[in-house]
C-alpha positions as CSV (number, residue, x, y, z in Angstrom):
1,M,0.6,-67.6,-5.1
2,F,2.6,-70.9,-6.6
3,V,2.5,-71.8,-9.7
4,R,3.7,-74.9,-11.7
5,L,5.8,-74.2,-14.2
6,R,3.5,-76.3,-16.6
7,T,0.6,-74.2,-16.4
8,P,-0.2,-72.2,-20.0
9,I,1.1,-68.8,-20.1
10,G,-2.0,-67.4,-21.1
11,L,-3.3,-68.1,-17.4
12,L,-0.3,-67.2,-15.6
13,M,-1.2,-63.2,-17.4
14,P,-4.6,-62.6,-15.4
15,A,-3.1,-64.0,-12.2
16,T,-0.1,-61.9,-12.3
17,A,-1.9,-58.9,-13.5
18,A,-3.9,-59.3,-10.3
19,V,-0.8,-59.3,-7.9
20,L,0.4,-55.9,-9.7
21,V,-3.0,-54.6,-9.0
22,G,-2.9,-55.8,-5.5
23,I,0.6,-54.0,-4.9
24,V,-0.6,-50.7,-6.8
25,I,-3.5,-50.3,-4.7
26,G,-2.0,-51.5,-1.0
27,T,0.8,-49.0,-2.1
28,Y,-1.0,-45.8,-3.3
29,V,-4.2,-45.6,-1.7
30,V,-4.6,-48.3,1.3
31,A,-0.9,-47.2,2.9
32,P,-1.7,-43.5,3.1
33,M,-5.0,-44.0,5.0
34,A,-3.1,-44.3,8.5
35,E,-1.4,-40.9,9.8
36,P,1.6,-42.5,11.8
37,G,1.3,-41.9,15.1
38,L,-2.2,-41.6,15.6
39,S,-4.2,-44.3,17.1
40,A,-6.3,-46.5,15.2
41,A,-9.5,-44.2,16.4
42,T,-8.5,-41.3,14.6
43,R,-7.4,-41.9,11.6
44,R,-9.6,-41.0,9.0
45,P,-10.5,-43.0,4.9
46,A,-8.5,-42.2,2.1
47,A,-10.2,-39.5,-0.7
48,S,-10.8,-40.4,-4.0
49,A,-8.0,-39.4,-6.4
50,R,-10.3,-37.9,-8.9
51,A,-10.1,-34.0,-10.1
52,V,-13.2,-32.1,-8.9
53,A,-14.4,-35.3,-7.0
54,S,-10.6,-35.3,-4.9
55,G,-9.7,-34.9,-1.2
56,P,-6.2,-34.3,0.4
57,A,-4.3,-37.4,1.8
58,A,-5.6,-39.2,4.1
59,G,-4.8,-37.9,7.9
60,A,-6.1,-34.7,7.9
61,S,-8.3,-33.6,10.6
62,D,-9.5,-30.4,12.2
63,A,-10.6,-31.0,16.3
64,T,-12.0,-28.3,17.3
65,A,-12.6,-26.7,21.1
66,A,-15.7,-27.8,21.1
67,G,-14.2,-31.4,20.5
68,T,-15.5,-32.1,16.8
69,T,-13.0,-33.7,14.1
70,D,-13.0,-32.9,10.7
71,R,-12.7,-35.3,8.1
72,P,-10.7,-35.7,4.4
73,A,-12.7,-33.0,1.7
74,T,-14.3,-34.6,-1.5
75,S,-16.7,-33.2,-4.0
76,A,-19.4,-34.1,-6.3
77,A,-17.6,-35.7,-9.1
78,G,-18.3,-33.6,-12.1
79,S,-19.4,-30.7,-10.7
80,R,-19.1,-27.6,-12.2
81,V,-16.1,-25.4,-10.2
82,P,-18.0,-21.7,-9.8
83,G,-16.1,-19.0,-11.2
84,S,-13.9,-21.3,-13.6
85,A,-15.8,-20.6,-16.7
86,G,-13.9,-18.9,-19.5
87,K,-10.9,-18.1,-17.1
88,P,-7.5,-19.5,-18.2
89,A,-5.5,-20.7,-15.7
90,S,-2.7,-18.3,-15.4
91,P,0.6,-18.7,-13.9
92,I,1.7,-16.4,-10.5
93,T,3.2,-13.7,-11.8
94,P,6.9,-12.7,-9.5
95,G,6.8,-8.9,-8.8
96,T,6.2,-7.0,-6.1
97,S,3.0,-7.7,-3.7
98,A,0.3,-4.7,-3.3
99,G,-1.9,-7.0,-0.9
100,A,-3.1,-5.8,1.9
101,G,-0.4,-5.5,4.6
102,A,2.4,-7.1,2.4
103,P,5.8,-6.8,4.3
104,A,9.1,-5.6,3.0
105,P,11.2,-8.5,1.5
106,A,12.2,-10.5,4.1
107,A,15.8,-10.6,5.5
108,T,18.3,-13.3,5.3
109,A,18.6,-14.9,9.1
110,P,22.7,-15.5,9.2
111,G,24.5,-18.5,8.2
112,T,21.2,-19.4,5.5
113,S,20.7,-18.3,2.1
114,A,17.7,-17.8,0.4
115,A,19.1,-18.4,-2.7
116,S,20.0,-22.2,-1.7
117,F,15.8,-22.5,-1.5
118,P,14.9,-24.1,-5.2
119,A,12.8,-21.4,-6.9
120,A,9.3,-21.5,-6.9
121,K,7.3,-23.2,-9.8
122,E,4.8,-20.8,-11.7
123,G,1.7,-21.3,-9.6
124,T,3.6,-22.5,-7.0
125,V,1.7,-20.3,-3.3
126,P,1.9,-22.6,-0.3
127,I,-1.0,-22.3,1.8
128,L,0.2,-23.4,5.2
129,Y,-3.1,-25.4,7.5
130,Y,-2.4,-24.4,10.7
131,H,-5.3,-24.6,14.3
132,R,-3.8,-23.7,17.8
133,V,-0.4,-22.5,18.8
134,E,-0.2,-23.4,22.7
135,A,2.5,-24.6,24.7
136,L,2.3,-28.1,26.7
137,P,0.6,-27.5,29.6
138,G,1.6,-28.3,32.8
139,G,1.7,-31.9,34.2
140,F,1.2,-32.8,30.4
141,A,4.4,-35.5,31.1
142,G,1.6,-37.5,33.5
143,W,-0.9,-37.4,31.1
144,S,-2.6,-40.3,29.0
145,K,-1.3,-41.2,25.8
146,R,-4.7,-40.5,24.4
147,S,-4.6,-37.3,26.3
148,Q,-1.9,-36.2,25.6
149,D,-2.1,-37.1,21.6
150,S,-6.0,-35.4,21.6
151,F,-4.1,-32.2,22.8
152,L,-1.4,-32.3,20.6
153,L,-3.2,-33.3,17.3
154,D,-4.6,-29.8,16.5
155,D,-1.6,-28.0,18.1
156,T,1.7,-26.0,16.6
157,L,3.9,-26.0,19.6
158,P,5.1,-22.4,20.3
159,F,8.8,-22.8,19.9
160,A,8.2,-24.3,16.5
161,F,6.1,-21.8,15.0
162,V,8.4,-19.5,16.0
163,A,11.3,-21.8,14.0
164,Q,8.7,-21.8,11.1
165,L,8.2,-18.0,10.7
166,D,12.1,-17.5,11.1
167,W,12.4,-20.5,8.2
168,L,10.4,-18.1,5.9
169,V,12.3,-15.3,6.7
170,A,15.4,-17.0,5.8
171,H,14.3,-18.0,2.6
172,G,12.7,-15.1,1.6
173,Y,9.1,-15.7,1.7
174,T,6.3,-12.8,2.1
175,T,3.0,-13.4,3.2
176,I,0.1,-12.7,1.2
177,L,-3.8,-13.4,2.2
178,P,-6.4,-14.7,0.1
179,R,-8.2,-11.9,-1.0
180,D,-4.0,-10.8,-3.0
181,L,-3.9,-14.2,-4.6
182,A,-7.5,-13.6,-6.2
183,A,-6.4,-9.8,-7.0
184,H,-3.9,-11.8,-8.8
185,W,-6.0,-14.0,-10.9
186,D,-8.6,-11.6,-11.2
187,S,-7.0,-8.1,-11.9
188,G,-3.2,-8.9,-12.8
189,T,-2.3,-7.7,-9.4
190,P,1.2,-8.6,-9.0
191,L,2.7,-11.2,-6.3
192,P,5.7,-11.2,-4.5
193,K,8.3,-13.6,-6.2
194,R,8.1,-16.2,-2.6
195,P,4.8,-15.9,-1.9
196,V,2.8,-17.7,0.6
197,I,-0.1,-18.0,2.9
198,L,-0.7,-18.6,6.4
199,T,-3.9,-19.9,7.7
200,F,-5.2,-20.6,11.5
201,D,-8.9,-22.5,11.7
202,D,-11.4,-22.2,14.0
203,G,-10.9,-19.7,16.8
204,F,-8.2,-19.6,20.0
205,R,-7.4,-16.9,22.2
206,N,-3.9,-17.9,21.6
207,W,-4.5,-16.5,17.9
208,R,-4.2,-12.8,19.6
209,S,-1.8,-13.4,22.7
210,F,0.7,-15.3,21.0
211,V,0.5,-15.4,17.1
212,L,-0.1,-12.2,16.6
213,P,2.6,-10.7,18.0
214,E,5.1,-13.4,16.3
215,L,3.5,-12.2,12.9
216,K,4.0,-8.4,14.2
217,K,7.7,-8.8,14.7
218,R,8.4,-9.8,11.4
219,H,6.1,-7.7,9.4
220,M,3.6,-10.9,8.3
221,V,-0.3,-10.9,7.6
222,A,-2.6,-14.5,7.9
223,E,-6.3,-15.1,7.8
224,F,-7.7,-16.4,10.3
225,Y,-10.6,-17.9,9.9
226,V,-13.7,-18.2,12.4
227,V,-16.4,-20.4,13.7
228,V,-19.0,-17.8,14.8
229,Q,-20.1,-20.1,17.2
230,N,-16.9,-20.2,19.3
231,V,-16.9,-16.7,19.4
232,G,-17.6,-16.5,23.4
233,R,-16.4,-19.4,23.9
234,S,-12.3,-20.6,22.6
235,I,-11.9,-16.8,21.7
236,S,-13.8,-13.2,21.7
237,W,-15.3,-11.1,19.5
238,D,-12.5,-8.2,20.9
239,D,-9.4,-10.8,20.0
240,V,-11.0,-10.9,16.5
241,K,-11.2,-7.3,16.0
242,T,-8.1,-6.8,17.2
243,L,-6.5,-9.4,14.5
244,A,-8.9,-7.2,12.1
245,A,-7.2,-3.6,13.0
246,A,-4.1,-5.4,12.7
247,G,-4.4,-6.2,9.2
248,M,-4.9,-9.9,9.3
249,G,-7.8,-11.5,7.6
250,I,-10.9,-12.3,8.8
251,G,-12.3,-15.2,6.9
252,G,-15.8,-17.9,7.8
253,H,-15.5,-20.9,8.9
254,D,-19.5,-21.3,9.0
255,M,-21.6,-20.8,11.7
256,L,-21.5,-24.1,13.4
257,H,-18.8,-26.3,13.3
258,F,-20.1,-29.0,11.3
259,Q,-19.7,-30.3,8.1
260,L,-21.7,-29.9,4.7
261,A,-20.5,-32.0,2.1
262,G,-18.1,-34.5,1.4
263,G,-16.0,-37.1,3.4
264,G,-19.4,-39.4,3.6
265,V,-20.9,-37.3,5.7
266,P,-25.0,-36.8,4.9
267,T,-25.3,-33.7,2.7
268,A,-26.4,-30.4,4.3
269,S,-29.5,-29.0,2.7
270,P,-28.5,-25.9,-0.1
271,G,-30.5,-23.7,2.7
272,V,-28.6,-25.0,5.6
273,M,-25.5,-24.4,3.4
274,R,-26.5,-20.8,2.4
275,Y,-27.3,-20.2,6.3
276,Q,-23.9,-21.6,7.3
277,V,-21.8,-19.9,4.7
278,T,-23.5,-16.7,4.4
279,E,-24.9,-15.3,7.8
280,A,-21.1,-16.4,8.8
281,K,-20.1,-13.4,6.2
282,R,-22.4,-11.4,7.3
283,R,-21.9,-11.8,11.1
284,L,-18.4,-11.2,10.9
285,E,-18.3,-8.6,8.9
286,L,-21.0,-6.8,11.2
287,K,-19.3,-7.3,14.2
288,T,-15.4,-6.7,12.6
289,G,-16.1,-4.2,10.2
290,A,-13.6,-6.1,8.0
291,K,-14.1,-7.3,4.5
292,V,-14.7,-10.9,5.3
293,D,-13.8,-12.8,1.4
294,S,-12.6,-16.3,2.3
295,M,-14.0,-19.1,3.9
296,A,-12.5,-22.7,4.9
297,Y,-14.8,-25.6,4.5
298,V,-15.6,-27.3,8.1
299,G,-14.0,-30.5,8.0
300,G,-12.8,-30.0,4.4
301,G,-16.0,-30.8,2.6
302,F,-17.5,-29.5,-0.7
303,N,-19.4,-30.3,-3.4
304,G,-20.6,-28.3,-6.5
305,T,-23.8,-26.8,-4.8
306,L,-21.5,-25.5,-1.9
307,M,-19.1,-23.9,-3.8
308,A,-21.4,-22.4,-5.8
309,I,-23.2,-20.8,-2.7
310,V,-19.7,-19.6,-1.7
311,E,-19.0,-17.8,-4.8
312,R,-23.1,-16.0,-4.5
313,A,-22.5,-14.9,-1.0
314,G,-19.7,-12.5,-2.0
315,Y,-16.2,-14.9,-1.4
316,T,-13.4,-15.0,-3.7
317,S,-12.1,-17.4,-2.6
318,A,-12.2,-20.5,0.0
319,R,-9.6,-23.2,1.3
320,G,-10.2,-26.9,1.5
321,I,-7.8,-29.2,2.8
322,E,-6.2,-31.3,-0.4
323,R,-3.1,-31.1,-0.2
324,G,-0.6,-29.6,-2.9
325,V,1.1,-25.7,-3.1
326,Q,0.1,-25.8,-6.6
327,Q,-3.0,-22.7,-7.2
328,V,-4.9,-22.1,-10.2
329,P,-8.1,-20.2,-10.6
330,A,-10.2,-23.5,-11.6
331,N,-9.4,-24.1,-7.7
332,R,-9.9,-20.8,-6.4
333,Y,-13.0,-22.3,-4.3
334,H,-10.8,-25.4,-2.6
335,L,-7.3,-24.3,-2.5
336,H,-5.2,-26.8,-1.7
337,V,-2.8,-26.6,1.1
338,S,0.2,-28.2,3.3
339,R,-0.8,-29.5,6.6
340,I,1.6,-28.3,9.3
341,G,1.7,-31.2,11.7
342,W,2.7,-30.6,15.7
343,R,5.7,-33.7,15.6
344,D,7.5,-31.4,11.8
345,D,11.0,-31.4,12.9
346,V,10.7,-31.7,16.5
347,T,13.2,-33.6,18.0
348,D,12.3,-33.2,22.2
349,V,8.5,-31.5,22.9
350,Y,10.3,-30.7,26.5
351,N,13.4,-29.3,25.8
352,G,12.4,-27.1,22.5
353,R,14.7,-29.2,19.9
354,M,14.2,-29.2,16.8
355,T,16.0,-30.8,13.3
356,A,18.2,-28.4,12.3
357,G,17.3,-26.5,8.6
358,L,13.5,-28.1,9.7
359,P,13.7,-30.1,6.6
360,T,10.6,-31.4,7.0
361,F,8.7,-27.9,6.7
362,A,11.0,-27.1,3.9
363,K,9.2,-30.5,2.3
364,R,5.7,-28.7,3.0
365,M,6.8,-25.7,1.8
366,S,8.0,-27.4,-1.7
367,G,4.8,-29.8,-1.7
368,K,7.4,-32.8,-1.7
369,N,5.6,-33.9,1.0
370,P,2.2,-31.0,2.0
371,G,1.6,-33.2,5.6
Protein backbone atom coordinates (compact mmCIF):
# COMPACT_ATOMS: atom_id res chain seq x y z
CA MET A 1 0.00 0.00 0.00
CA PHE A 2 1.48 3.41 -1.04
CA VAL A 3 0.14 6.56 0.65
CA ARG A 4 1.05 10.07 -0.46
CA LEU A 5 2.71 12.14 2.20
CA ARG A 6 0.11 14.87 1.87
CA THR A 7 -2.68 12.50 3.01
CA PRO A 8 -4.06 13.71 6.38
CA ILE A 9 -2.87 11.75 9.42
CA GLY A 10 -6.47 11.02 10.39
CA LEU A 11 -6.97 9.09 7.17
CA LEU A 12 -3.74 7.13 7.65
CA MET A 13 -4.75 5.65 11.01
CA PRO A 14 -7.46 3.23 9.76
CA ALA A 15 -5.20 1.96 7.00
CA THR A 16 -2.29 1.44 9.39
CA ALA A 17 -4.52 -0.38 11.87
CA ALA A 18 -5.80 -2.65 9.11
CA VAL A 19 -2.26 -3.60 8.13
CA LEU A 20 -1.34 -4.40 11.72
CA VAL A 21 -4.46 -6.51 12.19
CA GLY A 22 -3.62 -8.36 8.99
CA ILE A 23 -0.13 -9.14 10.24
CA VAL A 24 -1.46 -10.46 13.55
CA ILE A 25 -4.09 -12.62 11.84
CA GLY A 26 -1.57 -13.96 9.37
CA THR A 27 0.93 -14.80 12.09
CA TYR A 28 -1.25 -16.27 14.82
CA VAL A 29 -4.28 -17.64 12.99
CA VAL A 30 -3.40 -18.50 9.40
CA ALA A 31 0.21 -19.59 9.86
CA PRO A 32 -0.48 -22.42 12.37
CA MET A 33 -3.10 -23.95 10.06
CA ALA A 34 -0.57 -25.84 7.94
CA GLU A 35 1.28 -28.69 9.62
CA PRO A 36 4.80 -28.81 8.17
CA GLY A 37 5.48 -31.74 5.91
CA LEU A 38 1.87 -32.70 5.24
CA SER A 39 0.03 -32.30 1.98
CA ALA A 40 -2.79 -29.78 1.75
CA ALA A 41 -5.31 -32.61 1.88
CA THR A 42 -4.24 -33.53 5.41
CA ARG A 43 -4.16 -30.05 6.91
CA ARG A 44 -6.69 -29.07 9.53
CA PRO A 45 -8.46 -25.74 10.20
CA ALA A 46 -7.28 -23.70 13.14
CA ALA A 47 -9.54 -23.88 16.18
CA SER A 48 -10.94 -21.04 18.24
CA ALA A 49 -8.73 -19.55 20.92
CA ARG A 50 -11.54 -18.90 23.37
CA ALA A 51 -11.31 -20.45 26.83
CA VAL A 52 -13.83 -23.30 26.99
CA ALA A 53 -14.54 -23.07 23.28
CA SER A 54 -10.90 -23.62 22.47
CA GLY A 55 -9.19 -26.24 20.36
CA PRO A 56 -5.65 -27.54 19.83
CA ALA A 57 -3.05 -26.23 17.47
CA ALA A 58 -3.96 -27.02 13.92
CA GLY A 59 -2.56 -30.14 12.32
CA ALA A 60 -3.42 -32.54 15.13
CA SER A 61 -4.91 -35.71 13.79
CA ASP A 62 -5.97 -39.11 14.95
CA ALA A 63 -6.16 -41.41 11.94
CA THR A 64 -7.22 -44.89 12.96
CA ALA A 65 -6.72 -48.32 11.54
CA ALA A 66 -10.16 -47.91 9.99
CA GLY A 67 -8.93 -44.82 8.11
CA THR A 68 -10.89 -42.18 10.01
CA THR A 69 -9.03 -38.92 10.63
CA ASP A 70 -9.80 -36.84 13.68
CA ARG A 71 -10.28 -33.09 13.61
CA PRO A 72 -9.12 -30.47 16.09
CA ALA A 73 -11.26 -30.19 19.19
CA THR A 74 -13.64 -27.38 19.93
CA SER A 75 -16.28 -27.11 22.59
CA ALA A 76 -19.46 -25.09 22.78
CA ALA A 77 -18.79 -21.50 23.75
CA GLY A 78 -19.86 -20.72 27.27
CA SER A 79 -20.67 -24.31 28.16
CA ARG A 80 -20.29 -25.35 31.79
CA VAL A 81 -17.33 -27.56 32.57
CA PRO A 82 -18.73 -30.56 34.46
CA GLY A 83 -17.31 -31.24 37.88
CA SER A 84 -15.75 -27.80 38.22
CA ALA A 85 -18.46 -25.93 40.10
CA GLY A 86 -17.18 -24.79 43.46
CA LYS A 87 -13.84 -26.60 43.02
CA PRO A 88 -10.75 -24.36 43.20
CA ALA A 89 -7.97 -25.00 40.74
CA SER A 90 -5.54 -26.51 43.21
CA PRO A 91 -1.92 -26.76 42.06
CA ILE A 92 -0.04 -30.00 41.65
CA THR A 93 1.61 -30.90 44.91
CA PRO A 94 5.04 -32.54 44.71
CA GLY A 95 5.36 -35.67 46.78
CA THR A 96 5.33 -39.43 46.52
CA SER A 97 2.79 -40.89 44.13
CA ALA A 98 0.34 -43.33 45.60
CA GLY A 99 -1.16 -44.00 42.18
CA ALA A 100 -1.67 -47.49 40.83
CA GLY A 101 1.45 -48.90 39.28
CA ALA A 102 3.58 -45.84 40.05
CA PRO A 103 7.26 -46.76 39.70
CA ALA A 104 10.16 -46.06 41.98
CA PRO A 105 12.13 -42.86 41.30
CA ALA A 106 13.92 -43.12 37.97
CA ALA A 107 17.66 -43.41 37.77
CA THR A 108 19.63 -40.82 35.84
CA ALA A 109 21.28 -42.06 32.66
CA PRO A 110 25.04 -41.59 32.28
CA GLY A 111 26.04 -38.20 31.01
CA THR A 112 22.72 -36.54 31.88
CA SER A 113 21.36 -34.77 34.90
CA ALA A 114 17.76 -34.57 36.00
CA ALA A 115 18.67 -31.38 37.83
CA SER A 116 19.66 -29.78 34.52
CA PHE A 117 16.06 -29.84 33.32
CA PRO A 118 13.92 -26.94 34.59
CA ALA A 119 11.77 -27.73 37.58
CA ALA A 120 8.09 -28.20 36.74
CA LYS A 121 5.77 -25.30 37.44
CA GLU A 122 2.77 -25.83 39.68
CA GLY A 123 0.06 -27.65 37.76
CA THR A 124 2.43 -28.98 35.09
CA VAL A 125 1.61 -32.55 34.12
CA PRO A 126 2.58 -33.33 30.52
CA ILE A 127 0.16 -35.76 28.88
CA LEU A 128 1.82 -37.31 25.86
CA TYR A 129 -0.44 -38.29 22.98
CA TYR A 130 0.54 -41.36 20.94
CA HIS A 131 -1.20 -43.84 18.65
CA ARG A 132 0.74 -46.68 17.04
CA VAL A 133 4.39 -47.62 17.63
CA GLU A 134 5.47 -49.60 14.60
CA ALA A 135 8.65 -50.06 12.55
CA LEU A 136 8.75 -49.23 8.86
CA PRO A 137 7.37 -52.09 6.76
CA GLY A 138 9.56 -53.87 4.22
CA GLY A 139 9.85 -51.98 0.96
CA PHE A 140 8.79 -48.70 2.58
CA ALA A 141 11.44 -46.73 0.67
CA GLY A 142 9.71 -47.66 -2.58
CA TRP A 143 6.27 -46.50 -1.50
CA SER A 144 4.74 -43.34 -2.93
CA LYS A 145 5.15 -40.17 -0.89
CA ARG A 146 1.42 -40.17 -0.18
CA SER A 147 1.50 -43.76 1.13
CA GLN A 148 4.55 -43.02 3.28
CA ASP A 149 2.90 -39.95 4.79
CA SER A 150 -0.28 -41.91 5.48
CA PHE A 151 1.62 -44.63 7.34
CA LEU A 152 3.76 -42.21 9.35
CA LEU A 153 1.03 -39.72 10.22
CA ASP A 154 -0.04 -41.46 13.44
CA ASP A 155 3.03 -43.62 13.99
CA THR A 156 5.94 -43.35 16.38
CA LEU A 157 9.00 -45.25 15.24
CA PRO A 158 10.14 -47.81 17.86
CA PHE A 159 13.68 -46.46 18.18
CA ALA A 160 12.28 -42.95 18.78
CA PHE A 161 9.82 -44.23 21.37
CA VAL A 162 12.58 -46.03 23.28
CA ALA A 163 14.73 -42.89 23.21
CA GLN A 164 11.81 -40.84 24.57
CA LEU A 165 11.23 -43.28 27.43
CA ASP A 166 14.93 -43.18 28.27
CA TRP A 167 14.82 -39.38 28.21
CA LEU A 168 12.02 -39.45 30.79
CA VAL A 169 14.05 -41.78 33.00
CA ALA A 170 17.17 -39.64 32.66
CA HIS A 171 15.27 -36.50 33.63
CA GLY A 172 13.60 -37.89 36.70
CA TYR A 173 10.01 -38.23 35.46
CA THR A 174 7.53 -40.67 36.98
CA THR A 175 4.60 -41.97 34.97
CA ILE A 176 1.14 -41.78 36.51
CA LEU A 177 -2.36 -42.52 35.24
CA PRO A 178 -5.23 -40.05 34.74
CA ARG A 179 -6.92 -41.56 37.82
CA ASP A 180 -3.92 -40.50 39.91
CA LEU A 181 -4.34 -36.92 38.77
CA ALA A 182 -8.07 -37.06 39.56
CA ALA A 183 -7.33 -38.53 43.00
CA HIS A 184 -4.89 -35.70 43.65
CA TRP A 185 -7.57 -33.14 42.90
CA ASP A 186 -10.37 -34.96 44.69
CA SER A 187 -8.65 -36.22 47.84
CA GLY A 188 -5.22 -34.62 47.95
CA THR A 189 -3.31 -37.78 47.01
CA PRO A 190 0.26 -36.58 46.45
CA LEU A 191 1.94 -36.78 43.08
CA PRO A 192 5.62 -37.30 42.26
CA LYS A 193 7.83 -34.29 41.74
CA ARG A 194 7.84 -34.68 37.96
CA PRO A 195 4.70 -36.53 36.85
CA VAL A 196 3.94 -37.44 33.25
CA ILE A 197 1.01 -39.31 31.69
CA LEU A 198 1.53 -41.45 28.59
CA THR A 199 -1.61 -42.06 26.51
CA PHE A 200 -2.30 -44.15 23.42
CA ASP A 201 -5.41 -43.92 21.23
CA ASP A 202 -7.48 -46.36 19.16
CA GLY A 203 -6.14 -49.89 19.67
CA PHE A 204 -3.13 -51.62 18.09
CA ARG A 205 -1.49 -55.00 18.60
CA ASN A 206 1.91 -53.38 19.04
CA TRP A 207 0.67 -51.92 22.33
CA ARG A 208 1.07 -55.40 23.77
CA SER A 209 3.92 -56.73 21.65
CA PHE A 210 6.22 -53.71 21.83
CA VAL A 211 4.95 -50.83 23.98
CA LEU A 212 4.11 -52.90 27.07
CA PRO A 213 7.52 -54.64 27.34
CA GLU A 214 9.33 -51.31 26.99
CA LEU A 215 7.15 -49.76 29.71
CA LYS A 216 7.68 -52.71 32.04
CA LYS A 217 11.46 -52.55 31.60
CA ARG A 218 11.34 -49.05 33.06
CA HIS A 219 8.57 -49.67 35.63
CA MET A 220 6.28 -47.28 33.76
CA VAL A 221 2.51 -47.16 33.31
CA ALA A 222 0.35 -45.71 30.53
CA GLU A 223 -3.31 -45.15 29.68
CA PHE A 224 -4.62 -47.01 26.61
CA TYR A 225 -7.80 -45.52 25.13
CA VAL A 226 -9.56 -48.31 23.25
CA VAL A 227 -12.17 -48.00 20.51
CA VAL A 228 -14.42 -51.02 21.15
CA GLN A 229 -15.03 -51.45 17.41
CA ASN A 230 -11.30 -51.98 16.90
CA VAL A 231 -11.19 -54.99 19.21
CA GLY A 232 -11.04 -58.03 16.96
CA ARG A 233 -9.56 -55.93 14.16
CA SER A 234 -6.36 -54.07 15.03
CA ILE A 235 -6.23 -55.37 18.63
CA SER A 236 -7.71 -58.35 20.50
CA TRP A 237 -9.53 -58.68 23.81
CA ASP A 238 -6.61 -60.77 25.01
CA ASP A 239 -4.28 -57.88 24.21
CA VAL A 240 -6.45 -55.44 26.17
CA LYS A 241 -6.75 -57.86 29.11
CA THR A 242 -2.98 -58.30 29.16
CA LEU A 243 -2.48 -54.53 29.35
CA ALA A 244 -4.98 -54.27 32.20
CA ALA A 245 -3.42 -57.18 34.10
CA ALA A 246 -0.02 -55.46 33.84
CA GLY A 247 -1.37 -52.42 35.72
CA MET A 248 -1.91 -50.23 32.70
CA GLY A 249 -4.93 -47.93 32.52
CA ILE A 250 -7.71 -48.90 30.11
CA GLY A 251 -9.71 -45.91 28.95
CA GLY A 252 -12.76 -45.44 26.75
CA HIS A 253 -12.51 -44.06 23.21
CA ASP A 254 -16.17 -44.66 22.31
CA MET A 255 -17.82 -47.68 20.72
CA LEU A 256 -17.30 -46.49 17.15
CA HIS A 257 -14.61 -44.16 15.94
CA PHE A 258 -16.48 -41.07 14.83
CA GLN A 259 -16.44 -37.57 16.25
CA LEU A 260 -19.47 -36.63 18.35
CA ALA A 261 -19.04 -32.85 18.60
CA GLY A 262 -16.76 -29.93 17.78
CA GLY A 263 -14.39 -29.38 14.90
CA GLY A 264 -17.12 -28.43 12.46
CA VAL A 265 -18.74 -31.90 12.39
CA PRO A 266 -22.51 -32.35 12.86
CA THR A 267 -23.18 -32.63 16.59
CA ALA A 268 -24.49 -36.04 17.61
CA SER A 269 -27.71 -36.30 19.60
CA PRO A 270 -27.48 -36.70 23.39
CA GLY A 271 -28.75 -40.26 22.98
CA VAL A 272 -25.95 -41.17 20.60
CA MET A 273 -23.41 -39.52 22.89
CA ARG A 274 -24.69 -41.48 25.90
CA TYR A 275 -24.50 -44.77 24.03
CA GLN A 276 -20.98 -44.16 22.71
CA VAL A 277 -19.66 -43.07 26.11
CA THR A 278 -21.48 -45.34 28.55
CA GLU A 279 -21.59 -48.53 26.47
CA ALA A 280 -17.85 -48.31 25.76
CA LYS A 281 -17.17 -48.07 29.50
CA ARG A 282 -19.56 -50.93 30.30
CA ARG A 283 -18.16 -53.22 27.58
CA LEU A 284 -14.50 -52.56 28.45
CA GLU A 285 -15.07 -53.15 32.15
CA LEU A 286 -17.07 -56.31 31.49
CA LYS A 287 -14.46 -57.80 29.18
CA THR A 288 -11.32 -56.84 31.12
CA GLY A 289 -12.39 -56.54 34.76
CA ALA A 290 -10.57 -53.22 34.85
CA LYS A 291 -11.95 -49.93 36.16
CA VAL A 292 -12.46 -47.63 33.18
CA ASP A 293 -12.40 -44.13 34.64
CA SER A 294 -10.89 -41.97 31.88
CA MET A 295 -11.79 -41.41 28.26
CA ALA A 296 -10.46 -39.66 25.17
CA TYR A 297 -12.74 -37.80 22.78
CA VAL A 298 -12.66 -39.20 19.26
CA GLY A 299 -11.25 -36.44 17.08
CA GLY A 300 -10.65 -34.41 20.23
CA GLY A 301 -14.07 -32.78 19.77
CA PHE A 302 -16.39 -32.05 22.67
CA ASN A 303 -19.06 -29.68 23.95
CA GLY A 304 -20.83 -29.03 27.24
CA THR A 305 -23.44 -31.76 26.64
CA LEU A 306 -20.81 -34.40 25.94
CA MET A 307 -18.70 -33.43 28.95
CA ALA A 308 -21.75 -33.65 31.23
CA ILE A 309 -22.57 -37.13 29.86
CA VAL A 310 -18.99 -38.25 30.44
CA GLU A 311 -19.12 -37.07 34.04
CA ARG A 312 -22.48 -38.73 34.72
CA ALA A 313 -21.20 -41.98 33.20
CA GLY A 314 -18.63 -42.19 36.00
CA TYR A 315 -15.45 -41.09 34.28
CA THR A 316 -13.23 -38.93 36.50
CA SER A 317 -11.36 -37.34 33.59
CA ALA A 318 -11.39 -37.00 29.83
CA ARG A 319 -8.64 -36.08 27.40
CA GLY A 320 -9.05 -33.91 24.35
CA ILE A 321 -6.32 -32.84 21.95
CA GLU A 322 -6.03 -29.21 23.04
CA ARG A 323 -2.35 -28.43 23.39
CA GLY A 324 -0.59 -27.63 26.64
CA VAL A 325 0.98 -29.14 29.76
CA GLN A 326 -0.91 -27.24 32.48
CA GLN A 327 -3.70 -29.28 34.05
CA VAL A 328 -6.31 -27.86 36.46
CA PRO A 329 -9.54 -29.32 37.90
CA ALA A 330 -11.66 -27.00 35.75
CA ASN A 331 -10.24 -28.80 32.68
CA ARG A 332 -10.54 -32.33 34.02
CA TYR A 333 -12.99 -33.20 31.24
CA HIS A 334 -10.77 -31.77 28.52
CA LEU A 335 -7.22 -32.42 29.70
CA HIS A 336 -4.52 -30.92 27.51
CA VAL A 337 -1.85 -32.82 25.62
CA SER A 338 1.50 -32.72 23.91
CA ARG A 339 1.31 -34.39 20.52
CA ILE A 340 4.28 -36.65 19.73
CA GLY A 341 5.02 -36.65 16.02
CA TRP A 342 6.99 -39.25 14.09
CA ARG A 343 9.49 -36.61 12.96
CA ASP A 344 10.34 -35.42 16.46
CA ASP A 345 14.16 -35.44 16.69
CA VAL A 346 14.39 -38.15 14.00
CA THR A 347 17.14 -37.44 11.48
CA ASP A 348 17.25 -40.82 9.68
CA VAL A 349 14.16 -43.05 9.64
CA TYR A 350 16.02 -45.96 8.02
CA ASN A 351 19.04 -46.10 10.31
CA GLY A 352 17.42 -45.00 13.57
CA ARG A 353 19.36 -41.77 14.01
CA MET A 354 18.14 -38.96 16.24
CA THR A 355 19.26 -35.52 17.36
CA ALA A 356 21.33 -35.78 20.53
CA GLY A 357 19.46 -34.76 23.67
CA LEU A 358 16.02 -34.88 21.97
CA PRO A 359 15.49 -31.09 21.97
CA THR A 360 12.05 -31.32 20.33
CA PHE A 361 10.85 -33.87 22.87
CA ALA A 362 12.15 -31.59 25.64
CA LYS A 363 9.97 -28.79 24.26
CA ARG A 364 6.96 -31.13 24.17
CA MET A 365 7.55 -31.88 27.84
CA SER A 366 8.07 -28.28 28.91
CA GLY A 367 5.11 -26.95 26.93
CA LYS A 368 7.28 -24.64 24.85
CA ASN A 369 6.14 -26.58 21.77
CA PRO A 370 3.42 -29.12 22.66
CA GLY A 371 2.99 -30.24 19.08
